[in-house]
C-alpha positions as semicolon CSV with decimal commas, in nm:
position;residue;x (nm);y (nm);z (nm)
1;M;-0,371;-4,840;-3,337
2;K;-0,162;-4,573;-3,504
3;G;-0,377;-4,303;-3,352
4;G;-0,337;-4,455;-3,003
5;L;0,038;-4,481;-3,045
6;G;0,051;-4,122;-3,168
7;N;-0,147;-4,003;-2,867
8;L;0,082;-4,197;-2,634
9;I;0,389;-4,033;-2,789
10;A;0,220;-3,693;-2,770
11;L;0,142;-3,747;-2,402
12;G;0,503;-3,842;-2,344
13;L;0,621;-3,528;-2,521
14;L;0,372;-3,326;-2,317
15;G;0,514;-3,477;-1,997
16;V;0,865;-3,381;-2,107
17;A;0,742;-3,033;-2,193
18;V;0,593;-2,988;-1,849
19;V;0,925;-3,093;-1,695
20;A;1,092;-2,838;-1,925
21;N;0,910;-2,553;-1,750
22;E;0,598;-2,557;-1,968
23;L;0,244;-2,516;-1,843
24;Q;-0,051;-2,741;-1,914
25;I;-0,398;-2,645;-2,034
26;N;-0,707;-2,867;-2,039
27;Q;-1,085;-2,849;-2,035
28;K;-1,116;-2,804;-1,656
29;M;-1,239;-2,463;-1,547
30;D;-0,932;-2,381;-1,340
31;S;-0,693;-2,503;-1,611
32;R;-0,833;-2,333;-1,920
33;Q;-0,607;-2,029;-1,886
34;Q;-0,236;-1,984;-1,812
35;C;-0,063;-1,649;-1,763
36;Q;0,297;-1,542;-1,710
37;G;0,503;-1,227;-1,726
38;M;0,722;-1,188;-2,031
39;Y;1,015;-0,955;-2,102
40;S;1,096;-0,813;-2,440
41;R;1,432;-0,896;-2,591
42;K;1,549;-0,542;-2,528
43;A;1,476;-0,563;-2,154
44;W;1,713;-0,849;-2,061
45;G;1,885;-0,930;-2,388
46;G;1,924;-1,276;-2,532
47;D;1,996;-1,473;-2,848
48;T;1,638;-1,533;-2,962
49;D;1,317;-1,336;-2,979
50;P;1,075;-1,418;-2,695
51;F;0,759;-1,608;-2,783
52;V;0,463;-1,805;-2,647
53;L;0,429;-2,145;-2,815
54;T;0,111;-2,354;-2,776
55;K;0,082;-2,717;-2,889
56;F;-0,245;-2,910;-2,875
57;I;-0,261;-3,289;-2,864
58;N;-0,440;-3,466;-3,149
59;A;-0,788;-3,571;-3,046
60;T;-0,914;-3,925;-3,098
61;T;-1,194;-3,885;-3,355
62;K;-1,436;-4,109;-3,539
63;G;-1,504;-4,056;-3,903
64;D;-1,521;-3,696;-4,009
65;E;-1,540;-3,554;-3,658
66;D;-1,320;-3,252;-3,602
67;P;-1,352;-3,114;-3,246
68;I;-1,286;-2,741;-3,211
69;V;-1,137;-2,543;-2,922
70;S;-1,158;-2,165;-2,898
71;F;-0,817;-2,007;-2,841
72;V;-0,691;-1,653;-2,768
73;I;-0,363;-1,490;-2,658
74;F;-0,361;-1,137;-2,517
75;E;-0,177;-0,903;-2,284
76;W;-0,356;-0,868;-1,952
77;H;-0,435;-0,499;-1,988
78;D;-0,618;-0,582;-2,313
79;E;-0,858;-0,816;-2,136
80;D;-1,144;-0,569;-2,182
81;L;-1,101;-0,605;-2,558
82;V;-1,184;-0,977;-2,544
83;G;-1,560;-1,037;-2,563
84;V;-1,847;-0,794;-2,615
85;W;-2,136;-0,671;-2,404
86;P;-2,472;-0,778;-2,550
87;S;-2,638;-0,463;-2,415
88;P;-2,546;-0,162;-2,202
89;D;-2,716;-0,312;-1,896
90;A;-2,582;-0,665;-1,946
91;T;-2,398;-0,831;-1,658
92;K;-2,210;-1,091;-1,864
93;K;-2,006;-1,072;-2,179
94;E;-2,040;-1,286;-2,489
95;Y;-1,701;-1,447;-2,554
96;I;-1,743;-1,722;-2,815
97;C;-1,853;-1,670;-3,173
98;D;-2,134;-1,910;-3,258
99;E;-2,430;-1,900;-3,495
100;E;-2,645;-1,709;-3,247
101;N;-2,384;-1,435;-3,203
102;V;-2,338;-1,423;-3,580
103;K;-2,708;-1,342;-3,611
104;K;-2,660;-1,064;-3,351
105;S;-2,373;-0,926;-3,562
106;F;-2,119;-0,973;-3,283
107;C;-1,899;-1,168;-3,530
108;N;-1,911;-1,319;-3,879
109;E;-1,932;-1,675;-4,006
110;T;-1,560;-1,702;-4,074
111;E;-1,494;-1,641;-3,704
112;I;-1,718;-1,921;-3,573
113;G;-1,533;-2,108;-3,297
114;Q;-1,310;-1,813;-3,213
115;F;-1,314;-1,567;-2,924
116;I;-1,507;-1,251;-3,005
117;L;-1,292;-0,939;-3,003
118;S;-1,402;-0,583;-2,945
119;P;-1,432;-0,366;-3,261
120;N;-1,142;-0,148;-3,141
121;A;-0,914;-0,446;-3,060
122;S;-0,691;-0,352;-3,352
123;D;-0,601;-0,028;-3,174
124;S;-0,418;-0,217;-2,899
125;R;-0,041;-0,182;-2,877
126;N;-0,017;-0,563;-2,849
127;L;-0,153;-0,819;-3,090
128;I;-0,463;-1,006;-2,973
129;L;-0,457;-1,346;-3,147
130;S;-0,787;-1,535;-3,166
131;Q;-0,822;-1,870;-3,345
132;S;-1,037;-2,180;-3,361
133;V;-0,816;-2,486;-3,316
134;H;-0,919;-2,805;-3,498
135;L;-0,803;-3,094;-3,282
136;K;-0,807;-3,348;-3,564
137;N;-0,487;-3,199;-3,697
138;P;-0,385;-2,907;-3,473
139;Q;-0,099;-2,679;-3,567
140;A;0,144;-2,523;-3,323
141;I;0,062;-2,158;-3,250
142;N;0,358;-1,923;-3,209
143;Y;0,294;-1,579;-3,063
144;A;0,583;-1,330;-3,078
145;I;0,647;-1,102;-2,779
146;N;0,746;-0,749;-2,874
147;K;0,673;-0,565;-2,549
148;T;0,720;-0,650;-2,183
149;G;0,391;-0,747;-2,021
150;Y;0,176;-1,009;-1,854
151;Y;0,045;-1,241;-2,126
152;C;-0,236;-1,495;-2,103
153;V;-0,334;-1,799;-2,309
154;S;-0,703;-1,872;-2,272
155;T;-0,912;-2,157;-2,415
156;S;-1,274;-2,264;-2,416
157;P;-1,433;-2,587;-2,542
158;F;-1,643;-2,519;-2,852
159;S;-1,727;-2,865;-2,982
160;S;-1,486;-3,071;-2,770
161;D;-1,523;-3,160;-2,405
162;N;-1,176;-3,308;-2,371
163;Y;-0,851;-3,148;-2,482
164;K;-0,493;-3,094;-2,363
165;A;-0,222;-2,854;-2,463
166;A;0,125;-2,744;-2,354
167;V;0,214;-2,375;-2,339
168;E;0,576;-2,260;-2,337
169;F;0,656;-1,906;-2,227
170;R;1,005;-1,864;-2,371
171;N;1,199;-1,548;-2,292
172;A;1,494;-1,424;-2,494
173;Y;1,748;-1,479;-2,214
174;G;1,661;-1,844;-2,143
175;E;1,423;-2,087;-1,973
176;L;1,383;-1,911;-1,638
177;P;1,038;-1,756;-1,579
178;A;1,035;-1,380;-1,615
179;A;0,918;-1,336;-1,256
180;Q;1,240;-1,502;-1,134
181;I;1,508;-1,375;-1,372
182;A;1,594;-1,090;-1,133
183;K;1,706;-1,353;-0,880
184;L;1,999;-1,444;-1,104
185;P;2,192;-1,116;-1,067
186;F;2,060;-1,073;-0,713
187;Y;2,210;-1,395;-0,577
188;G;2,520;-1,343;-0,786
189;G;2,561;-1,002;-0,622
190;L;2,508;-1,150;-0,274
191;T;2,777;-1,408;-0,346
192;I;3,022;-1,131;-0,437
193;V;2,933;-0,926;-0,126
194;Y;2,985;-1,225;0,104
195;A;3,314;-1,298;-0,073
196;V;3,428;-0,939;-0,006
197;I;3,330;-0,976;0,361
198;A;3,524;-1,302;0,372
199;I;3,834;-1,132;0,224
200;F;3,838;-0,858;0,488
201;W;3,757;-1,105;0,764
202;G;4,025;-1,347;0,641
203;F;4,286;-1,070;0,635
204;L;4,215;-0,982;1,000
205;Y;4,194;-1,350;1,092
206;V;4,537;-1,432;0,946
207;Q;4,690;-1,115;1,084
208;N;4,576;-1,205;1,437
209;R;4,571;-1,584;1,400
210;H;4,751;-1,639;1,731
211;D;4,487;-1,446;1,923
212;I;4,158;-1,589;1,785
213;L;3,856;-1,652;2,006
214;P;3,635;-1,963;1,964
215;V;3,333;-1,752;1,868
216;Q;3,537;-1,599;1,584
217;N;3,594;-1,947;1,444
218;Y;3,215;-1,990;1,428
219;I;3,182;-1,658;1,246
220;T;3,452;-1,768;1,001
221;A;3,262;-2,091;0,936
222;I;2,930;-1,917;0,869
223;V;3,086;-1,661;0,634
224;I;3,239;-1,943;0,428
225;F;2,911;-2,134;0,441
226;L;2,719;-1,829;0,316
227;I;2,946;-1,801;0,013
228;V;2,881;-2,166;-0,073
229;E;2,507;-2,137;-0,010
230;Q;2,462;-1,821;-0,218
231;L;2,682;-1,960;-0,496
232;M;2,476;-2,280;-0,501
233;T;2,152;-2,079;-0,515
234;W;2,287;-1,872;-0,804
235;G;2,403;-2,191;-0,977
236;F;2,055;-2,342;-0,945
237;Y;1,887;-2,046;-1,118
238;Q;2,163;-2,030;-1,380
239;Y;2,123;-2,400;-1,460
240;Q;1,744;-2,371;-1,477
241;N;1,778;-2,070;-1,707
242;T;2,002;-2,270;-1,941
243;H;1,840;-2,615;-1,933
244;G;1,493;-2,559;-1,794
245;K;1,330;-2,775;-1,526
246;N;1,462;-3,129;-1,542
247;L;1,566;-3,400;-1,298
248;L;1,899;-3,236;-1,215
249;A;1,732;-2,897;-1,165
250;N;1,489;-3,056;-0,917
251;A;1,780;-3,220;-0,734
252;M;1,960;-2,885;-0,714
253;M;1,642;-2,723;-0,583
254;I;1,629;-2,975;-0,297
255;I;1,997;-2,911;-0,217
256;V;1,933;-2,536;-0,208
257;A;1,638;-2,591;0,028
258;V;1,857;-2,801;0,260
259;L;2,134;-2,540;0,254
260;N;1,880;-2,269;0,335
261;A;1,757;-2,469;0,636
262;A;2,119;-2,517;0,747
263;R;2,188;-2,145;0,714
264;N;1,888;-2,056;0,931
265;S;1,985;-2,306;1,202
266;F;2,353;-2,204;1,198
267;S;2,260;-1,836;1,215
268;F;2,028;-1,880;1,512
269;F;2,292;-2,094;1,683
270;L;2,563;-1,831;1,632
271;L;2,340;-1,545;1,748
272;L;2,241;-1,736;2,061
273;I;2,595;-1,820;2,175
274;V;2,705;-1,462;2,102
275;C;2,422;-1,326;2,316
276;M;2,522;-1,568;2,591
277;G;2,862;-1,399;2,600
278;Y;3,056;-1,693;2,461
279;G;3,421;-1,600;2,401
280;V;3,396;-1,246;2,536
281;V;3,225;-1,275;2,873
282;K;3,246;-1,651;2,926
283;P;3,535;-1,869;2,806
284;S;3,300;-2,168;2,792
285;L;2,927;-2,235;2,809
286;G;2,965;-2,579;2,965
287;K;2,664;-2,809;2,928
288;T;2,460;-2,519;2,792
289;M;2,651;-2,548;2,465
290;V;2,523;-2,906;2,430
291;Y;2,163;-2,790;2,469
292;V;2,215;-2,510;2,217
293;R;2,355;-2,756;1,963
294;I;2,064;-2,994;2,017
295;L;1,818;-2,710;1,955
296;A;2,005;-2,606;1,638
297;I;2,011;-2,962;1,501
298;T;1,641;-3,007;1,581
299;H;1,557;-2,681;1,405
300;F;1,760;-2,793;1,103
301;V;1,578;-3,128;1,080
302;F;1,236;-2,965;1,099
303;G;1,351;-2,702;0,848
304;V;1,449;-2,971;0,596
305;I;1,118;-3,151;0,646
306;Y;0,933;-2,824;0,590
307;A;1,137;-2,746;0,276
308;V;1,075;-3,088;0,123
309;A;0,705;-3,077;0,214
310;S;0,665;-2,732;0,059
311;L;0,800;-2,874;-0,268
312;Q;0,562;-3,170;-0,263
313;I;0,243;-3,020;-0,118
314;T;0,051;-2,757;-0,310
315;P;-0,203;-2,519;-0,153
316;D;-0,482;-2,711;-0,326
317;N;-0,416;-3,045;-0,156
318;A;-0,283;-2,909;0,174
319;G;-0,477;-3,039;0,474
320;P;-0,455;-3,050;0,854
321;I;-0,151;-3,275;0,823
322;V;0,048;-2,968;0,722
323;L;0,032;-2,858;1,085
324;L;0,251;-3,157;1,174
325;V;0,521;-2,997;0,959
326;I;0,472;-2,634;1,055
327;M;0,419;-2,660;1,432
328;P;0,754;-2,826;1,523
329;L;0,945;-2,571;1,316
330;A;0,750;-2,286;1,475
331;A;0,823;-2,429;1,822
332;T;1,201;-2,445;1,770
333;L;1,198;-2,099;1,611
334;T;1,012;-1,957;1,911
335;A;1,258;-2,127;2,147
336;F;1,547;-1,960;1,967
337;Y;1,383;-1,616;1,984
338;V;1,298;-1,635;2,354
339;W;1,631;-1,786;2,457
340;T;1,833;-1,536;2,250
341;L;1,661;-1,223;2,379
342;N;1,667;-1,348;2,739
343;S;2,038;-1,435;2,716
344;L;2,121;-1,095;2,569
345;N;1,941;-0,915;2,851
346;L;2,113;-1,127;3,117
347;T;2,456;-1,071;2,962
348;M;2,408;-0,695;2,947
349;K;2,278;-0,688;3,305
350;D;2,579;-0,885;3,429
351;L;2,826;-0,658;3,250
352;L;2,662;-0,342;3,382
353;E;2,659;-0,473;3,738
354;R;3,032;-0,549;3,714
355;K;3,090;-0,208;3,552
356;Q;3,231;-0,361;3,231
357;S;3,129;-0,064;3,020
358;I;3,328;-0,147;2,705
359;K;3,195;-0,501;2,673
360;A;2,847;-0,382;2,765
361;L;2,866;-0,129;2,482
362;M;2,938;-0,410;2,234
363;Y;2,630;-0,600;2,341
364;K;2,420;-0,286;2,344
365;K;2,516;-0,227;1,980
366;L;2,413;-0,586;1,907
367;W;2,084;-0,523;2,087
368;W;2,020;-0,218;1,870
369;C;2,105;-0,421;1,560
370;I;1,849;-0,689;1,651
371;L;1,590;-0,429;1,744
372;G;1,649;-0,240;1,420
373;S;1,608;-0,559;1,216
374;I;1,281;-0,641;1,392
375;V;1,151;-0,288;1,331
376;V;1,245;-0,306;0,961
377;I;1,078;-0,644;0,922
378;F;0,755;-0,536;1,089
379;A;0,752;-0,206;0,900
380;F;0,799;-0,387;0,570
381;F;0,522;-0,633;0,653
382;F;0,296;-0,347;0,758
383;L;0,355;-0,155;0,436
384;N;0,307;-0,462;0,218
385;S;-0,008;-0,565;0,401
386;F;-0,186;-0,291;0,208
387;N;-0,066;-0,442;-0,118
388;F;-0,157;-0,798;-0,021
389;A;-0,495;-0,676;0,100
390;G;-0,579;-0,637;-0,268
391;R;-0,458;-0,990;-0,353
392;S;-0,812;-1,087;-0,456
393;D;-0,804;-0,811;-0,715
394;P;-0,753;-0,969;-1,061
395;D;-0,496;-0,699;-1,141
396;F;-0,278;-0,773;-0,836
397;V;-0,050;-1,035;-0,994
398;P;-0,030;-0,864;-1,337
399;D;0,072;-0,538;-1,170
400;H;0,325;-0,689;-0,925
401;W;0,477;-0,987;-1,108
402;K;0,811;-0,809;-1,151
403;T;0,860;-0,733;-0,780
404;R;0,690;-1,025;-0,602
405;W;1,021;-1,212;-0,573
406;F;1,174;-0,924;-0,376
407;I;0,873;-0,893;-0,145
408;L;0,869;-1,266;-0,071
409;D;1,241;-1,337;-0,059
410;G;1,483;-1,065;-0,164
411;W;1,454;-0,807;0,111
412;L;1,485;-1,069;0,388
413;N;1,820;-1,171;0,239
414;L;1,934;-0,808;0,248
415;V;1,837;-0,770;0,616
416;Y;2,018;-1,095;0,695
417;M;2,330;-0,982;0,507
418;F;2,340;-0,654;0,700
419;D;2,302;-0,837;1,033
420;I;2,576;-1,090;0,967
421;A;2,810;-0,816;0,841
422;Y;2,745;-0,607;1,154
423;V;2,806;-0,901;1,389
424;A;3,128;-0,979;1,202
425;Y;3,234;-0,615;1,241
426;L;3,167;-0,609;1,617
427;W;3,347;-0,941;1,678
428;R;3,626;-0,889;1,422
429;P;3,973;-1,027;1,510
430;T;4,204;-0,773;1,675
431;A;4,552;-0,777;1,826
432;N;4,432;-0,815;2,187
433;N;4,137;-1,052;2,147
434;R;4,217;-1,288;2,432
435;R;4,343;-1,017;2,665
436;F;4,021;-0,823;2,612
437;A;3,800;-1,131;2,650
438;M;3,969;-1,289;2,952
439;S;4,035;-0,976;3,155
440;D;3,797;-0,746;3,336
441;E;3,789;-0,372;3,300
442;I;3,895;-0,186;3,618
443;A;3,564;-0,088;3,768
444;Q;3,504;0,274;3,864
445;D;3,257;0,442;4,095
446;D;3,024;0,722;4,004
447;E;3,278;0,998;4,077
448;G;3,533;0,852;3,840
449;F;3,777;0,750;4,120
450;E;3,929;0,409;4,123
451;I;3,820;0,141;4,360
452;A;4,131;0,174;4,576
453;S;4,006;0,379;4,871
454;F;4,178;0,662;5,043
455;G;4,190;0,445;5,351
456;G;4,410;0,207;5,157
457;S;4,657;0,484;5,085
458;L;4,660;0,581;5,453
459;D;4,726;0,222;5,547
460;E;5,016;0,228;5,306
461;E;5,165;0,533;5,480
462;D;5,117;0,371;5,817
463;A;5,284;0,060;5,695
464;R;5,602;0,243;5,606
465;S;5,887;0,242;5,857
466;P;6,025;0,566;5,995
467;D;6,311;0,554;5,746
468;G;6,062;0,558;5,455
469;H;6,101;0,194;5,347
470;T;5,818;-0,052;5,325
471;P;5,862;-0,340;5,570
472;I;5,889;-0,691;5,433
473;G;5,553;-0,861;5,414
474;G;5,368;-0,532;5,391
475;Q;5,074;-0,536;5,147
476;L;5,001;-0,239;4,933
477;S;4,710;-0,171;4,706
478;P;4,795;-0,272;4,348
479;V;4,645;0,054;4,223
480;P;4,842;0,366;4,317
481;P;4,620;0,620;4,491
482;K;4,540;0,947;4,326
483;P;4,664;1,271;4,484
484;V;4,438;1,393;4,760
485;S;4,377;1,761;4,807
486;D;4,452;1,905;5,150
487;N;4,279;2,220;5,265
488;N;4,567;2,296;5,498
489;H;4,808;2,309;5,205
490;P;4,639;2,508;4,932
491;R;4,793;2,552;4,593
492;V;4,878;2,915;4,509
493;S;4,829;3,060;4,164
494;L;5,124;3,041;3,930
495;D;5,111;3,420;3,907
496;G;5,242;3,449;4,262
497;E;5,597;3,420;4,385
498;T;5,559;3,058;4,502
499;I;5,377;2,749;4,381
500;F;5,309;2,572;4,710
501;A;5,262;2,768;5,035
502;V;5,365;2,598;5,356
503;G;5,093;2,778;5,547
504;E;4,986;3,125;5,654
505;D;4,956;3,081;6,028
506;G;5,125;2,750;6,059
507;D;5,478;2,649;6,128
508;K;5,683;2,977;6,119
509;W;6,041;3,009;6,225
510;S;6,099;3,178;6,562
511;D;6,279;3,511;6,592
512;D;6,542;3,390;6,834
513;D;6,909;3,405;6,751
514;D;6,935;3,038;6,679
515;S;6,679;3,048;6,400
516;P;6,798;3,008;6,044
517;R;6,644;3,344;5,951
518;N;6,879;3,526;6,190
519;S;7,182;3,320;6,111
520;S;7,484;3,478;5,950
521;E;7,458;3,243;5,656
522;H;7,109;3,370;5,585
523;Q;7,218;3,732;5,597
524;K;7,501;3,666;5,353
525;L;7,268;3,500;5,107
526;T;6,996;3,761;5,117
527;G;7,219;4,065;5,168
528;K;6,988;4,186;5,442
529;K;7,053;4,256;5,803
530;D;6,784;4,258;6,065
């Protein structure tokens, strides 16, 4: 009865340990070994020395039975030092020290029940700890971590077919796994960057608060939302690092997943209405805005379902039902992509046809931003495909455990941050927001002349009365015509005696006596007599 109660308490403690970010080991083939990356105390600092602590549960025994489990802890690169080859042409190693291997001199009698180590195992830079664990009264095994590496705890049943143990990989800085500790400063840095963007945006927003466009209000909302979302993500990892995985940490993880789904939906929504020309080309989208909002809400709902399902379903028990979660999200995502690119092309085409070159340049910059992001994403996937091609290699995870978080999550956040910052820069508040958005640029033809034709200027001259005044009711072109060159009145070089010549063979004064040239007044002025 006491033994059963003790086992029940031990199972309860094991359950708590698992919740506290500890891993479980048992006799099943796929659960006999657990590995994790570990940092030395010098790498990330901390108050305690890092360690790997293993606790076995007391086995229920009868009489003098004492089941034994073989146990070893090693750094991954020392795996070749665990076990020995029976012969040079052998295809399988001998791992466990038993009476037969003692007779072959692979180990001695005091090592029965332990993992066999290579004769040069003592030359390793890391300690390889091999023990035989007696389950009748097992002792906790504490393994100190002195160097950064990928450490494994491996077990094998020696005289027991049923055993359970909890393994805690405790780093010096806290409870967060070593593969995720880099996320803590990363998301903290993103929070600061978004806060800086918000400060500059807020300054321009307040400075031009009487001239704000509706689309700029959406940008303001998403910048504020991003600060909250990144701060919440950082808070989740900080809490988990301090308290481990518990009920509150799981609740925070779900909140972060929901916020991430909201960010994706809000971002696609904002990009779509911007590409439609909302606020700059069109003052309103009409019923189209309703459809865009419905698509964004639908994408958010499917995103939340996918996030929750990904937390509940593991790759081992995933079945065809997973398609019911993935396909709707993929459908709404595809709809956003197609609609956004099509709207951007139509907006640019419309602006070019109406010769709105300045607005068209804004959208062309946005087009290059989207294209550049797509190229970066595909290039990154292409380069990493070579790395993931070797995923089946046993050394893949041990060699990439420090950077996997950035490959799977970090770099996408950087691309997103650049895109949102660039959109905010293009659509930043200015002094003439509404005037720029609600007015059209004066279109020009290919020669650079204004639309007002020369015929319009001639009509204006015809409309004038003989005394030079414009008659009442006369309509003139709102754009003053540019000067028109006249071949009959050429301009003479400034080096000559006159600037404008009346004409060479044109209207000359006559030589009669009544002409001004022959008048007495002319002779007095010039001092010449004809």
